[in-house]
N, C-alpha and C positions, 0 to 999 in steps of 0.2 A: 263877623267874618267878612273879609273883603269881597269874596265872591257874591255875597248877598247884595252888596252895594252895586257890583257890576251887573247883576241880574236886573236890579231895579232900573239902572241907567239904560240897559238894553231895551227893556220894555218901554221906557219913556221915549226913547229915540224911535223905535219901530212903530209904536202907536201913533206918534206924531207924523211919521211918513205915511202910515196907512190912511190917515185923513186925506192926504194929497192923492193917494192911489184911488181912494173911494170916489173921487170926482170922475174917474174914468172907468173903474172896474170895482164895483162894490164887493163882489164875491172874492176877488183876489185880496182886497183889503181886509175882509173879515178873516180869511184863512191865515193871512200874515199875522194878524193880531192873535188869533187862537194859537197858532204855533209858537209864537213868542211867549205868550202867557203860559202855555203848557210847559215850555222849557223852564221858565222861572219857578213855577209851582212844583214840578217834578224834582228839580234840583234842590229846592228848599226841603222837600220831603225826604229826599235821599240823604241830605247832609245830616239829618237827625235819626235816620233809620239804622238798623243793625245788619251786619253781614250781607246775606244775599239780597235782601230788600234794598239795601244801600246801593249796591252796584246796579241792580235792575232799574231803580228810579233815576240814578245818574245817567245810565245808558239811554233811558227814555228822554231825559233832558237833552242829552247830546243830539239825539235824533230829531227832536223838535226844533232845536237850534239850527240844525242843518236844513230842516224844512224852511225855517225862517230865512236862511241864507238864499235858498233857491227862490223864494217868493220875492226877496229884494232884487235879485238878479233879473228875474222875469219882469218885475215892475220897471226896471231900468231898460230892459230890452224892448219893452212895449212903449217906451218913452213916457211913462207915467211919472218918473222921477228923473232928476238930473244926474248925470254920471258922478259928480262930486258927492251928492247926497247918498247915492248907492255905495260908493267907495267908503265913505265914512261909517255908514251903518254896517257894512260888511266887516270892516275892521273891528268894530265893537263886538259883533256877534262872534267872529273868529276868536277874539281874545277870550270870550266866555267859554267857547268850545274847548280851547286849549286847557283852561283851568279845570273844567268839568272832566275832561279826559284823564288828567292826572289824578283827580280825586277818585274817579271810578276805578282806576287800574293801578294805583300806587300799592306797593306791597309793604 
C-alpha cells in the first residue's frame, strides 16, 4: 500500500528533524518523535483491522499526525528549525493526514 510508504517517509523526515530540535529542546523532540511514530503505528494497525476498530485506529493516527504538525510548527516558531524545513515536513504530514482521513471515512 502506498500509504505505508508515505508513513515510513514521514517518520524518516520527522525523526531527522527531531534530532535538530533536540539540540534546543529535548522534550519537544521526543514528543515530536512519539507523535509521529504513533501516527504510523496506529495507521498500520487500522489498515488491517475490521469495522469499528479500523476507524478508531485510523482516527487515532490522524490525531497523532495532527500533533506532529503542531510540534513541527512550534519547533519552527521557536526557531529550532528553518522555515523551509518546517514547510517541507508539514507538507509531508498533511499529505498523510489527507489519505488517512479518506481511509477512515470512505463509505
